C-alpha positions in Angstrom: 29.0 6.1 -18.0 24.6 5.6 -18.4 23.4 2.1 -18.4 20.1 1.0 -18.1 19.6 -1.0 -14.7 16.8 -3.0 -13.5 13.7 -1.8 -11.6 13.2 -4.9 -9.8 16.2 -5.2 -7.7 18.6 -2.9 -5.4 22.3 -1.9 -6.5 25.4 -1.2 -4.4 27.5 1.2 -5.4 29.9 -1.5 -6.5 27.0 -3.2 -9.2 26.1 0.2 -10.2 29.7 0.4 -11.4 29.5 -2.7 -13.3 26.5 -1.9 -15.0 27.0 -1.4 -18.8 25.1 0.3 -21.5 22.3 -2.4 -22.9 19.6 -1.5 -25.5 16.5 -1.2 -23.2 13.8 -3.2 -24.7 10.7 -0.9 -25.9 8.9 0.0 -22.9 5.0 -0.5 -23.6 2.7 2.2 -22.1 -1.6 2.8 -22.5 -2.5 6.2 -23.0 -2.4 8.5 -19.7 -0.4 5.3 -18.0 3.2 6.0 -15.7 5.8 3.8 -16.5 9.1 3.3 -14.9 12.6 3.7 -16.3 15.7 2.5 -14.3 19.0 3.4 -15.0 23.0 4.5 -13.5 25.3 7.8 -14.1 28.7 7.6 -13.0 30.9 7.9 -12.0 30.8 11.6 -10.5 34.1 13.2 -10.2 33.4 17.2 -9.4 31.2 16.3 -6.6 27.9 17.9 -9.5 24.9 16.4 -10.5 25.0 16.5 -14.4 21.8 17.5 -16.2 19.5 14.6 -16.4 17.0 15.1 -19.0 14.5 12.6 -21.4 13.5 14.6 -24.3 9.8 14.2 -24.8 6.6 16.3 -26.2 5.4 19.2 -23.8 2.6 17.2 -22.9 4.4 14.3 -21.4 5.3 14.4 -17.8 9.2 13.1 -16.6 9.9 13.2 -13.1 13.4 12.1 -12.5 14.6 11.2 -8.8 17.5 9.2 -7.4 17.3 6.1 -5.4 18.5 6.9 -1.6 20.1 5.0 0.9 19.3 4.7 4.6 19.9 2.0 7.2 17.7 -1.3 8.0 18.1 -4.0 11.0 18.3 -7.2 8.6 16.1 -9.3 11.4 12.8 -8.3 13.3 12.8 -6.4 16.3 11.0 -8.6 19.1 10.3 -6.7 22.2 8.2 -4.0 22.1 9.4 -0.2 22.5 13.5 -1.4 22.3 14.5 -0.8 18.6 17.4 -3.3 17.8 20.6 -1.4 17.0 21.7 -4.3 14.4 23.3 -5.8 12.4 22.4 -3.0 9.6 22.5 -3.1 6.0 21.9 -0.3 3.8 18.6 -0.3 2.3 18.1 1.6 -1.6 14.3 2.5 -0.2 13.4 6.4 -1.0 13.6 8.1 -4.0 14.4 12.0 -3.6 13.3 14.1 -6.8 16.6 15.4 -8.7 16.0 19.1 -8.2 15.8 18.6 -4.8 19.6 17.2 -4.9 22.6 19.9 -4.3 25.1 17.7 -4.0 25.3 13.7 -5.3 25.0 11.4 -2.2 27.4 8.6 -4.1 29.6 8.1 -6.9 26.8 6.5 -8.7 23.6 7.2 -9.1 20.8 4.6 -9.4 18.0 7.1 -11.1 14.3 6.0 -11.5 12.6 8.2 -14.6 8.6 8.3 -14.2 6.8 9.4 -17.5 3.2 10.0 -17.6 1.7 9.2 -21.1 -0.7 11.9 -22.0 -4.2 10.7 -21.6 -4.7 11.9 -25.9 -1.7 10.3 -27.0 -1.5 7.7 -29.5 1.5 6.2 -31.9 0.9 3.5 -34.5 4.9 4.4 -34.8 7.2 3.7 -31.4 8.3 7.3 -29.8 12.2 7.2 -30.2 14.1 9.5 -27.6 16.8 9.2 -25.2 18.4 9.7 -22.1 20.6 12.5 -21.6 24.1 12.7 -19.2 25.9 15.6 -20.3 27.3 14.4 -23.5 26.2 11.2 -23.1 23.1 9.5 -24.2 21.0 6.6 -24.1 18.3 5.6 -26.5 14.7 4.9 -25.1 11.8 3.7 -27.1 8.2 3.9 -25.9 5.0 2.5 -27.6 2.1 3.9 -27.0 -1.2 1.7 -27.3 -4.0 -0.4 -25.6 -7.7 0.2 -26.2 -8.1 3.4 -23.6 -6.8 5.6 -21.3 -5.7 5.3 -18.1 -6.8 5.8 -15.2 -8.6 2.6 -15.3 -11.4 1.7 -12.4 -9.4 0.8 -9.6 -12.1 -1.7 -9.0 -10.4 -3.6 -11.2 -7.9 -4.6 -8.8 -8.5 -2.5 -5.1 -6.1 -1.0 -3.2 -6.2 -0.3 0.5 -3.5 1.1 2.5 -3.6 2.2 6.0 -2.8 5.8 6.6 -1.2 7.6 10.0 -2.3 11.3 10.1 -0.6 11.5 13.8 2.9 10.4 12.7 2.5 13.0 9.8 1.9 15.8 12.7 4.6 14.7 14.6 7.3 14.3 12.0 6.6 17.9 10.5 6.3 19.5 14.4 2.7 20.3 14.4 1.5 21.0 17.6 -1.0 19.6 19.7 -3.5 22.4 19.2 -3.4 22.6 15.8 -3.7 19.0 14.4 -6.4 18.6 12.0 -6.0 22.1 11.3 -5.1 23.9 7.6 -1.1 22.7 8.3 -1.6 19.4 9.3 -4.2 18.9 6.0 -2.0 20.4 3.6 0.7 18.2 5.0 -1.4 14.5 5.3 -2.9 15.5 1.9 0.6 15.3 0.5 0.3 11.4 1.4 -3.0 11.1 0.5 -2.6 12.4 -3.2 0.3 9.8 -3.8 -2.2 7.0 -2.4 -5.1 8.2 -4.2 -3.2 8.2 -7.5 -2.8 4.6 -7.2 -6.4 4.1 -6.9 -6.5 3.8 -3.0 -10.5 3.3 -1.9 -10.5 3.2 1.9 -10.1 5.6 4.5 -8.3 4.6 7.9 -10.2 5.7 10.7 -9.8 5.1 14.5 -13.2 5.5 17.1 -11.2 4.4 20.0 -7.8 5.1 21.7 -4.9 3.2 20.1 -6.5 0.6 18.5 -3.7 -1.3 17.8 -2.4 -1.1 21.1 0.5 1.3 19.9 2.3 -0.9 17.4 3.5 1.9 15.5 5.9 4.1 16.5 3.3 6.9 17.1 0.1 6.6 19.2 -2.8 6.7 17.2 -5.2 8.3 19.0 -9.3 8.1 18.5 -10.3 10.4 15.9 -13.8 10.3 17.7 -13.5 12.0 21.5 -15.3 9.9 24.2 -16.2 11.8 27.2 -18.7 10.7 30.0 -20.9 13.0 32.2 -23.4 12.1 34.9 -26.1 11.5 32.1 -24.1 9.4 29.9 -21.3 9.3 27.2 -20.6 11.9 24.6 -19.0 11.6 21.5 -17.1 14.4 19.3 -16.7 13.6 16.0 -15.0 17.0 15.0 -11.5 15.2 13.9 -13.3 12.3 12.5 -15.4 14.3 10.3 -12.3 16.4 9.2 -10.1 13.8 8.2 -12.7 11.7 6.6 -13.2 14.7 4.2 -9.7 15.0 3.6 -10.4 11.9 1.7 -13.1 12.3 0.3 -11.7 15.6 -1.6 -9.4 13.8 -3.3 -11.8 11.1 -4.3 -10.6 8.2 -1.2 -13.9 7.8 -1.2 -15.3 4.3 -1.3 -14.8 2.8 2.1 -14.7 4.8 5.7 -13.0 1.5 7.8 -13.3 2.3 11.5 -11.1 0.5 13.9 -12.4 -0.9 16.3 -15.0 -2.5 18.3 -12.7 -5.2 19.4 -9.2 -3.2 19.8 -6.1 -5.0 21.0 -6.3 -5.6 24.7 -9.8 -4.8 24.5 -9.3 -1.0 26.4 -11.7 1.5 25.9 -11.0 4.7 27.0 -12.3 8.1 27.8 -12.3 11.1 29.5 -14.5 11.9 32.5 -16.5 15.1 33.5 -13.2 16.6 35.1 -10.9 15.7 32.0 -8.8 12.6 33.3 -8.4 9.8 31.6 -10.3 6.2 32.4 -9.0 3.3 30.9 -12.0 0.4 31.1 -11.5 -3.3 29.5 -14.7 -4.9 29.8 -14.9 -8.6 28.6 -16.6 -9.1 25.1 -19.8 -9.4 25.1 -20.4 -8.8 28.7 -23.0 -6.5 30.1 -20.7 -3.9 30.7 -19.3 -4.1 27.1 -22.7 -4.2 25.4 -23.6 -1.0 27.5 -20.6 1.1 26.4 -20.6 -0.1 22.7 -24.5 0.6 22.5 -24.0 4.1 23.7 -21.3 4.7 20.7 -23.0 2.7 17.9 -26.5 4.1 18.6 -24.7 8.0 18.7 -22.5 7.2 15.7 -24.9 5.7 13.2 -27.1 8.8 13.8 -24.2 10.6 12.8 -23.8 8.6 9.6 -26.7 9.1 8.8 -26.5 12.8 9.2 -23.2 12.9 7.0 -24.6 10.7 4.7 -21.8 8.3 5.2 -23.6 5.2 6.6 -23.7 3.2 3.2 -19.6 3.4 2.9 -18.9 2.6 6.4 -17.2 -0.6 8.0 -16.8 -1.4 11.3 -13.4 -3.2 11.2 -11.8 -6.0 13.3 -8.2 -6.5 13.3 -7.1 -10.3 13.3 -9.4 -11.0 16.5 -10.4 -14.2 17.8 -13.2 -16.6 16.5 -15.7 -16.6 19.8 -14.9 -12.4 19.8 -15.7 -12.1 15.9 -19.0 -13.9 16.3 -20.1 -11.9 19.3 -19.3 -8.6 17.3 -21.5 -10.2 14.1 -24.6 -11.2 16.7 -24.2 -7.7 18.5 -23.9 -5.4 15.2 -27.0 -7.1 13.9 -29.3 -4.9 15.9 -27.9 -1.7 15.0 -29.7 -0.7 11.8 -30.9 2.4 10.3 -34.6 3.4 10.2 -35.1 1.5 6.9 -33.4 -1.9 8.5 -29.7 -1.2 6.6 -27.0 -2.9 9.0 -23.1 -1.9 9.6 -21.1 -3.6 6.9 -18.4 -5.4 8.8 -14.5 -5.3 7.6 -11.6 -7.9 8.9 -8.6 -9.4 8.6 -8.4 -13.2 9.3 -7.1 -16.6 8.7 -10.1 -18.3 6.6 -8.3 -21.8 7.0 -10.0 -21.5 10.6 -13.3 -19.8 10.5 -16.5 -21.5 9.0 -18.0 -20.0 5.8 -21.2 -19.1 7.8 -19.0 -16.8 9.8 -16.8 -15.1 7.2 -20.6 -14.6 5.3 -21.3 -11.6 7.6 -18.0 -10.1 6.7 -18.6 -7.7 3.3 -14.7 -7.1 3.0 -12.6 -9.4 4.3 -8.7 -9.6 3.7 -6.5 -12.6 4.0 -2.9 -13.0 5.0 -0.7 -14.3 1.8 0.8 -16.9 4.7 -2.6 -18.1 5.5 -4.0 -19.1 1.9 -3.3 -23.3 1.9 -4.1 -25.1 -1.2 -4.0 -22.1 -3.6 -6.7 -24.1 -5.6 -9.2 -24.1 -2.5 -8.6 -20.7 -1.9 -9.6 -19.9 -5.5 -12.6 -21.4 -5.5 -13.5 -19.6 -1.8 -12.7 -15.9 -3.5 -14.9 -17.4 -6.1 -17.7 -18.2 -3.8 -17.7 -14.9 -2.1 -17.7 -13.2 -5.2 -21.0 -15.1 -6.1 -22.4 -13.7 -3.4 -21.3 -9.8 -3.8 -18.6 -10.5 -1.2 -15.1 -9.1 -1.3 -11.9 -10.7 -0.7 -8.3 -9.0 -1.1 -5.1 -10.5 0.1 -2.8 -8.9 2.4 0.8 -8.7 3.3 2.8 -7.9 6.3 5.7 -8.9 9.0 6.9 -12.7 8.8 6.0 -12.8 5.3 8.6 -13.9 2.5 8.4 -12.8 -0.4 8.0 -9.2 1.2 7.5 -5.5 0.6 10.1 -4.4 3.5 13.0 -2.3 2.8 15.1 -4.8 2.2 13.1 -6.5 0.0 13.8 -6.5 -3.9 10.9 -4.7 -5.8 10.2 -7.6 -7.9 8.7 -9.0 -5.2 6.2 -6.8 -4.9 5.2 -7.5 -8.8 5.3 -11.0 -8.4 3.0 -11.1 -5.2 0.5 -9.0 -6.8 0.7 -11.2 -10.0 0.3 -14.2 -8.1 -2.3 -13.1 -6.2 -4.6 -11.6 -8.9 -3.8 -15.0 -10.8 -6.1 -16.7 -7.8 -8.8 -14.0 -8.6 -8.7 -11.9 -5.5 -10.4 -8.3 -5.4 -7.3 -6.4 -4.7 -4.8 -6.0 -2.3 -4.3 -4.4 1.5 -1.1 -3.2 3.5 -0.6 -1.6 6.4 0.7 0.9 6.0 1.2 4.5 4.1 2.9 6.5 5.9 3.5 4.7 9.5 6.9 6.2 10.2 9.5 5.4 13.0 11.3 8.3 14.6 13.6 9.3 11.5 13.1 7.0 8.3 16.3 9.0 6.6 18.9 7.5 9.4 16.9 4.2 10.5 14.1 2.2 9.3 14.3 0.1 12.3 11.2 -0.6 14.3 10.7 -2.7 17.6 8.7 -5.2 16.1 8.7 -6.0 12.8 11.2 -6.3 9.8 12.5 -3.1 8.8 10.5 -0.7 6.6 7.4 -2.7 7.3 4.9 0.2 8.6 5.7 2.5 5.8 5.8 2.8 1.9 6.0 6.6 1.6 8.9 8.4 3.2 8.3 12.1 4.6 9.9 15.0 2.3 13.2 16.9 3.4 12.8 21.2 3.3 12.6 22.4 0.2 10.5 19.7 -1.6 6.8 19.1 -1.6 5.5 16.2 -1.7 6.7 12.5 0.0 9.5 10.7 -1.3 8.2 7.3 -2.7 10.2 4.0 -2.1 10.9 1.8 -5.2 8.4 -1.4 -3.6 5.3 1.6 -3.8 6.6 2.8 -7.6 6.6 -1.0 -8.4 3.0 -1.4 -6.3 1.6 1.2 -8.7 3.3 -0.4 -11.8 1.7 -3.3 -11.0 -1.4 -2.4 -10.3 -2.1 -0.6 -13.3 -1.2 -3.3 -15.2 -3.0 -6.2 -13.7 -5.8 -3.5 -13.8 -5.3 -3.0 -17.8 -5.1 -7.1 -17.8 -8.9 -7.4 -16.0 -10.4 -4.8 -18.5 -8.8 -6.6 -21.8 -10.1 -10.1 -20.0 -13.5 -8.7 -19.7 -13.7 -6.9 -22.4 -16.1 -8.7 -25.4 -13.7 -6.4 -27.7 -10.8 -8.0 -26.4 -11.3 -11.1 -24.3 -10.7 -13.6 -27.1 -7.9 -12.0 -29.0 -5.1 -14.4 -29.0 -2.4 -12.1 -27.0 -5.3 -11.8 -24.2 -5.9 -15.5 -24.0 -2.3 -16.2 -23.9 -1.9 -14.3 -21.1 -4.8 -15.4 -19.1 -4.0 -19.3 -19.7 -0.2 -18.1 -18.5 -1.7 -16.6 -15.2 -3.4 -19.8 -14.8 -0.3 -21.8 -14.4 0.9 -19.9 -11.6 -1.9 -21.5 -9.1 0.6 -24.9 -9.6 3.7 -23.0 -8.4 3.9 -22.6 -4.6 5.1 -18.7 -3.1 8.7 -18.9 -2.7 9.7 -21.1 0.6 10.8 -18.9 3.4 12.5 -19.3 6.5 13.3 -17.3 9.4 17.3 -15.7 10.0 19.7 -15.7 13.2 18.1 -12.2 13.6 14.2 -13.2 13.7 13.2 -12.0 9.9 11.5 -14.0 7.3 13.9 -14.7 4.4 14.0 -16.9 1.3 15.6 -20.5 1.7 17.3 -19.9 -1.7 16.5 -15.9 -2.4 18.9 -15.9 -5.3 16.8 -18.7 -7.0 13.8 -17.0 -5.9 14.8 -13.9 -7.7 15.6 -15.4 -10.9 12.3 -16.7 -10.6 10.5 -13.8 -9.7 12.2 -11.6 -12.4 11.7 -14.6 -15.2 7.9 -15.0 -14.2 7.0 -11.2 -14.3 9.0 -10.7 -17.7 7.0 -13.1 -19.3 3.7 -11.8 -18.1 4.9 -8.5 -19.3 5.6 -9.3 -22.3 2.4 -11.2 -22.8 0.6 -7.7 -21.4 2.2 -5.9 -24.3 1.3 -8.2 -26.9 -2.3 -8.1 -25.7 -2.7 -4.4 -25.4 -1.3 -3.9 -29.0 -3.3 -6.6 -30.9 
């Protein structure tokens, strides 16, 4: 059996066995774009994986992988440090390259092919090819069009994913004395390359020890080493500089986010002259708090100027109380370059509870999807900030539905990105790229969130040389590219008034009047849909309509 499957949903073995050969609609792609094709193969009866190929010209890139399963808790962890044992479900949540598979993981394979159209390709006619598995073939049609080549400017719809280099070090057994050395760099850059290819633009850095109070499986030590001697504080930026440079090497260069002047629990840790750890928890705004942060910021600004990184650096706050935010805003106003330029501020906030005059101090803010309130008011809020030159993105995390967990259907990712793009936001933020649990191939359960929440990439097994993508990050890459296509067409004087672009924009404008699907909490604490079957149908229908209109717009 060889049959197309739906890229937007998960499949059980029983469902794959019932897959029927069907005519796949024409796949529309711009030059340079990567598109994804989902199909099922099976049953495999001889214990071997057959030859699977898609015949395309040599300058087209075809990568075929198999969706693999891990174990995922159906609820949400609730106690710090206690990873729930279950009940669990199989989660088809990572894609292993076909070339790395020696034996089939199951009788039926759900395969995902990533096809990259060459930037110089163009065809007035569809490109006709087949998916071939042994003697079986499945016709596939690709239509190349669009006014220009990919990749498009990522800032048409930005992407920020938080990065976890210490999780990489732990999983691949990098010794402590080799952190941020050549092997750590090589392995971490494997993940960063995937992020960069999607248009990722922000670098996540830590300037204090574990600013999120060890919320991930691995601690996240400070990239800046603090010590205090008789003459005061000293700061070692060696690891900070190396990590930032790794990102810059790969084109991740727009923002350096520094966490945080308001760490969770307000803990500040440093080593004394004898090398022993000292922990202080000064009250925000107190004389001691101001003295400590004055020492750091004075030194840090000098270092940033020396590295010529000041203009892209943001002091980042993560869901902090309003009074503390106000204190930081006032405090940071006193720290400027010689030319009078202040440090930029970034934050994750609930904009409905914070006055505009406070939020206007944030050059960059991200709003949780659960906090948008009235979408019409939110859309106006975003537009008002854009008029002031300020950026606004949305983020998705624990407790949200629809969502991007291991058990979330991939269509949820596509729908959420399109919904918020229709409200005018500048982009999307999510933690995290690679905050892995102990062994994600065995279980993605976490002590405090829905399974799979802290990562979108998986590490790779021995013999492979790149991280494994999850279907949700593949859907994310696919949808980000499409949103950028629409925004390019809608902004261009040459295309914005064409019937296809006007029809697509008009349809997207109607999404604001349909609320996000309603959520509830299941018996194990996870955010789920009130009527998930109806939600899936609605999201599939909506995204299919958008993609059909985009295909028409791109061909005019």
